[in-house]
C-alpha positions as CSV (number, residue, x, y, z in Angstrom):
1,X,-21.0,-52.3,-156.4
2,X,-21.1,-55.9,-155.4
3,X,-24.4,-55.4,-153.5
4,X,-25.9,-53.6,-156.5
5,X,-24.8,-56.3,-158.9
6,X,-26.2,-59.0,-156.5
7,X,-29.6,-57.3,-156.3
8,X,-29.7,-56.9,-160.1
9,X,-28.9,-60.6,-160.6
10,X,-31.7,-61.6,-158.1
11,X,-34.2,-59.3,-159.9
12,X,-33.2,-60.9,-163.3
13,X,-33.8,-64.4,-161.8
14,X,-37.2,-63.4,-160.5
15,X,-38.2,-61.9,-163.9
16,X,-37.1,-65.0,-165.8
17,X,-39.1,-67.3,-163.4
18,X,-42.1,-65.1,-163.7
19,X,-41.9,-65.2,-167.4
20,X,-41.8,-69.0,-167.4
21,X,-44.8,-69.1,-165.2
22,X,-46.7,-66.8,-167.4
23,X,-45.7,-68.6,-170.6
24,X,-46.7,-72.0,-169.4
25,X,-50.5,-71.5,-169.6
26,X,-50.1,-70.1,-173.2
27,X,-48.4,-73.2,-174.3
28,X,-50.8,-75.6,-172.5
29,X,-54.0,-73.7,-172.8
30,X,-55.6,-76.2,-175.3
31,X,-53.3,-79.2,-174.8
32,X,-55.3,-81.0,-172.1
33,X,-54.7,-84.4,-173.7
34,X,-51.0,-84.4,-173.1
35,X,-50.1,-87.1,-170.7
36,X,-53.7,-88.3,-170.3
37,X,-54.3,-92.1,-170.7
38,X,-57.3,-92.1,-173.1
39,X,-57.8,-95.8,-172.6
40,X,-58.2,-95.6,-168.8
41,X,-61.6,-96.4,-167.2
42,X,-62.0,-92.8,-166.3
43,X,-62.0,-91.9,-170.0
44,X,-64.0,-94.8,-171.5
45,X,-66.5,-96.0,-168.9
46,X,-69.8,-94.7,-167.5
47,X,-70.8,-94.4,-163.9
48,X,-74.5,-93.8,-164.7
49,X,-77.1,-95.4,-166.9
50,X,-79.3,-93.7,-169.4
51,X,-82.2,-94.2,-167.0
52,X,-80.3,-92.5,-164.2
53,X,-79.5,-89.6,-166.5
54,X,-83.1,-89.3,-167.4
55,X,-84.1,-89.3,-163.7
56,X,-81.7,-86.4,-163.0
57,X,-83.1,-84.5,-165.9
58,X,-86.6,-85.0,-164.7
59,X,-85.8,-83.6,-161.3
60,X,-84.1,-80.5,-162.8
61,X,-85.6,-77.0,-163.0
62,X,-84.8,-73.7,-164.6
63,X,-83.3,-72.5,-161.3
64,X,-81.6,-75.9,-160.5
65,X,-80.4,-77.4,-163.8
66,X,-79.2,-81.0,-163.9
67,X,-75.5,-81.0,-162.9
68,X,-73.2,-83.7,-164.4
69,X,-70.0,-82.0,-163.5
70,X,-67.1,-84.4,-163.8
71,X,-69.4,-87.4,-164.3
72,X,-68.2,-90.3,-166.4
73,X,-70.8,-90.8,-169.2
74,X,-68.6,-92.2,-171.9
75,X,-70.1,-94.7,-174.4
76,X,-73.8,-94.1,-173.3
77,X,-76.6,-93.7,-175.7
78,X,-78.2,-90.4,-174.8
79,X,-79.7,-89.7,-178.2
80,X,-82.8,-87.6,-178.3
81,X,-82.7,-86.5,-174.7
82,X,-83.6,-82.9,-173.8
83,X,-80.6,-81.7,-171.7
84,X,-81.1,-78.0,-172.3
85,X,-79.3,-75.9,-169.7
86,X,-77.6,-78.9,-168.1
87,X,-74.1,-78.6,-166.7
88,X,-71.5,-81.0,-168.1
89,X,-68.4,-79.2,-166.9
90,X,-65.3,-81.5,-167.1
91,X,-67.6,-84.4,-167.8
92,X,-66.4,-87.4,-169.8
93,X,-68.6,-88.1,-172.9
94,X,-66.2,-89.9,-175.1
95,X,-67.8,-91.8,-177.9
96,X,-71.2,-91.0,-176.3
97,X,-74.2,-91.0,-178.7
98,X,-76.0,-87.7,-178.5
99,X,-77.8,-87.8,-181.9
100,X,-80.7,-85.4,-182.0
101,X,-80.2,-84.4,-178.3
102,X,-81.1,-81.0,-177.1
103,X,-78.2,-79.2,-175.4
104,X,-79.3,-75.6,-175.9
105,X,-77.5,-73.3,-173.4
106,X,-75.7,-76.4,-171.9
107,X,-72.4,-75.8,-170.2
108,X,-69.8,-78.1,-171.7
109,X,-66.7,-76.3,-170.5
110,X,-63.6,-78.5,-170.3
111,X,-65.8,-81.5,-171.2
112,X,-64.3,-84.5,-173.0
113,X,-66.2,-85.5,-176.2
114,X,-63.7,-87.5,-178.1
115,X,-65.4,-89.1,-181.1
116,X,-68.8,-88.2,-179.6
117,X,-71.7,-88.4,-182.1
118,X,-73.8,-85.2,-182.0
119,X,-75.4,-85.6,-185.4
120,X,-78.4,-83.4,-185.7
121,X,-78.1,-82.2,-182.1
122,X,-79.1,-78.7,-181.0
123,X,-76.5,-76.7,-179.1
124,X,-77.9,-73.3,-179.5
125,X,-76.3,-70.8,-177.1
126,X,-74.2,-73.6,-175.5
127,X,-70.8,-73.0,-173.9
128,X,-67.9,-75.2,-175.1
129,X,-64.9,-73.6,-173.5
130,X,-61.7,-75.7,-173.6
131,X,-63.8,-78.7,-174.6
132,X,-61.9,-81.6,-176.2
133,X,-63.8,-82.8,-179.3
134,X,-61.3,-84.3,-181.8
135,X,-63.1,-86.4,-184.4
136,X,-66.5,-85.6,-183.0
137,X,-69.4,-85.8,-185.4
138,X,-71.7,-82.8,-185.5
139,X,-73.2,-83.2,-189.0
140,X,-76.4,-81.1,-189.2
141,X,-76.0,-79.9,-185.7
142,X,-77.2,-76.4,-184.7
143,X,-74.7,-74.4,-182.8
144,X,-76.2,-71.0,-183.5
145,X,-75.0,-68.4,-181.0
146,X,-72.7,-70.9,-179.2
147,X,-69.4,-69.9,-177.5
148,X,-66.9,-72.4,-178.9
149,X,-63.3,-72.5,-177.8
150,X,-62.9,-76.2,-178.3
151,X,-60.4,-78.5,-180.0
152,X,-62.4,-79.9,-183.0
153,X,-59.4,-81.3,-184.9
154,X,-60.6,-83.8,-187.5
155,X,-64.3,-83.3,-186.5
156,X,-67.2,-83.4,-189.0
157,X,-69.7,-80.5,-189.2
158,X,-71.1,-81.1,-192.6
159,X,-74.2,-79.0,-193.0
160,X,-74.0,-77.7,-189.4
161,X,-74.7,-74.2,-188.3
162,X,-72.4,-71.9,-186.3
163,X,-74.3,-68.8,-187.4
164,X,-73.7,-65.9,-184.9
165,X,-71.4,-68.2,-182.9
166,X,-68.2,-67.0,-181.3
167,X,-65.2,-69.2,-182.0
168,X,-62.5,-66.5,-182.1
169,X,-60.0,-65.6,-179.5
170,X,-61.1,-62.9,-177.0
171,X,-57.9,-60.9,-176.8
172,X,-59.1,-59.1,-173.7
173,X,-59.2,-62.3,-171.7
174,X,-56.4,-64.6,-172.5
175,X,-55.0,-65.4,-169.1
176,X,-55.0,-69.1,-170.0
177,X,-53.2,-68.6,-173.3
178,X,-54.7,-68.3,-176.8
179,X,-58.1,-69.8,-176.4
180,X,-60.0,-70.2,-179.6
181,X,-61.6,-73.0,-181.7
182,X,-59.3,-75.4,-183.4
183,X,-60.8,-76.9,-186.6
184,X,-57.7,-78.2,-188.2
185,X,-58.5,-80.8,-190.9
186,X,-62.2,-80.6,-190.0
187,X,-64.9,-81.3,-192.6
188,X,-67.0,-78.1,-192.7
189,X,-68.6,-78.7,-196.1
190,X,-71.8,-76.7,-196.5
191,X,-71.3,-75.1,-193.0
192,X,-73.6,-72.1,-192.2
193,X,-71.2,-69.6,-190.6
194,X,-73.1,-66.4,-191.3
195,X,-71.9,-63.6,-189.0
196,X,-69.7,-66.0,-187.0
197,X,-66.6,-64.8,-185.3
198,X,-63.8,-67.0,-186.6
199,X,-61.0,-64.6,-185.8
200,X,-57.6,-66.3,-185.1
201,X,-59.3,-69.7,-185.4
202,X,-57.1,-72.6,-186.7
203,X,-58.7,-73.8,-189.9
204,X,-55.6,-75.3,-191.5
205,X,-56.5,-78.0,-194.1
206,X,-60.2,-77.7,-193.2
207,X,-62.8,-78.4,-195.9
208,X,-65.1,-75.4,-196.3
209,X,-66.5,-76.3,-199.7
210,X,-69.8,-74.5,-200.3
211,X,-69.7,-73.0,-196.8
212,X,-71.7,-69.8,-196.2
213,X,-69.3,-67.3,-194.6
214,X,-71.4,-64.2,-195.2
215,X,-70.5,-61.5,-192.8
216,X,-68.1,-63.8,-190.9
217,X,-64.8,-62.6,-189.4
218,X,-61.7,-64.5,-190.5
219,X,-59.4,-61.8,-189.1
220,X,-56.0,-63.4,-188.3
221,X,-57.4,-66.9,-189.0
222,X,-55.1,-69.7,-190.1
223,X,-56.4,-71.0,-193.4
224,X,-53.2,-72.7,-194.8
225,X,-54.2,-75.6,-197.1
226,X,-58.0,-75.0,-196.4
227,X,-60.5,-75.6,-199.2
228,X,-63.0,-72.7,-199.7
229,X,-64.1,-73.8,-203.2
230,X,-67.5,-72.4,-203.9
231,X,-67.8,-70.8,-200.5
232,X,-69.8,-67.6,-200.1
233,X,-67.6,-64.8,-198.8
234,X,-69.8,-61.7,-199.1
235,X,-68.8,-59.3,-196.3
236,X,-66.3,-61.8,-195.0
237,X,-63.4,-60.1,-193.2
238,X,-60.0,-61.5,-194.3
239,X,-57.8,-59.0,-192.5
240,X,-54.6,-60.7,-191.4
241,X,-55.8,-64.2,-192.4
242,X,-53.1,-66.5,-193.6
243,X,-54.0,-67.8,-197.0
244,X,-51.0,-69.8,-197.9
245,X,-52.0,-72.6,-200.3
246,X,-55.7,-71.9,-199.6
247,X,-58.0,-73.2,-202.3
248,X,-60.3,-70.3,-203.4
249,X,-61.8,-71.8,-206.5
250,X,-65.0,-70.1,-207.7
251,X,-65.8,-68.4,-204.4
252,X,-69.1,-66.4,-204.4
253,X,-68.9,-62.7,-203.6
254,X,-65.1,-62.4,-203.3
255,X,-65.4,-58.9,-204.8
256,X,-67.6,-57.9,-201.9
257,X,-65.3,-59.5,-199.2
258,X,-63.6,-57.2,-196.7
259,X,-59.9,-56.5,-196.4
260,X,-58.9,-59.3,-198.8
261,X,-56.0,-57.1,-199.7
262,X,-54.8,-57.2,-196.1
263,X,-54.7,-61.0,-195.9
264,X,-51.3,-62.7,-195.6
265,X,-49.9,-64.8,-198.5
266,X,-52.8,-63.9,-200.8
267,X,-50.4,-64.3,-203.7
268,X,-50.1,-68.0,-202.8
269,X,-53.8,-68.7,-203.0
270,X,-54.8,-71.5,-205.4
271,X,-57.5,-70.3,-207.7
272,X,-57.9,-73.1,-210.2
């Protein structure tokens, strides 16, 4: 009996340890900024000039795109450059000016773009997986068809487009924890989100006034305190969305929305 009890105790310890290991990624999946010194030279300086960036882009080809992996490019003015297909994996682009830049199909996975200015930039089909973009400016930017699992807390996307983009959590592949876009307290006024996947996305306190959510999925999304006044919700799927204190004043097409009766806290919606 003593041997059996000893083996059971060892098995329990192993299971607990395994559980802690598996739980850790879930807790830290989109918390890359914890413990990072955002004022360090690695986060605020540039190791290349605009001219050097342009030279790398000039040498690039469709089969050998410009690769800026882990490069420090913070604070540079790269406005208007055509960087389509370039690789910026884990690059630092904090407070970098990218107004009107072309970043179509660019790889920005795990990149740092704190307070970066992408006003009017084109990011069609770009990959932004685990990118850190709090307070970034993307007003008028085109992210059509992009894959966005980025932290965009406090960002501005006024008049931007995420049509056909995928911002939701892919529940078939969550080995790193719940990876999806975070748009908490973001300004999304006039956003074009037609047919976008926003399932399980964090939209708490986001401003979505006049946004076009036609055909979008908000399944399981967090919309607590969000403002959807005047938003178009024709065909929008609300199944499982949390609507506690959500402002739904004069929405367009609510009678044609999907699964609104299956949303959570719909009785706590603010309608006037």
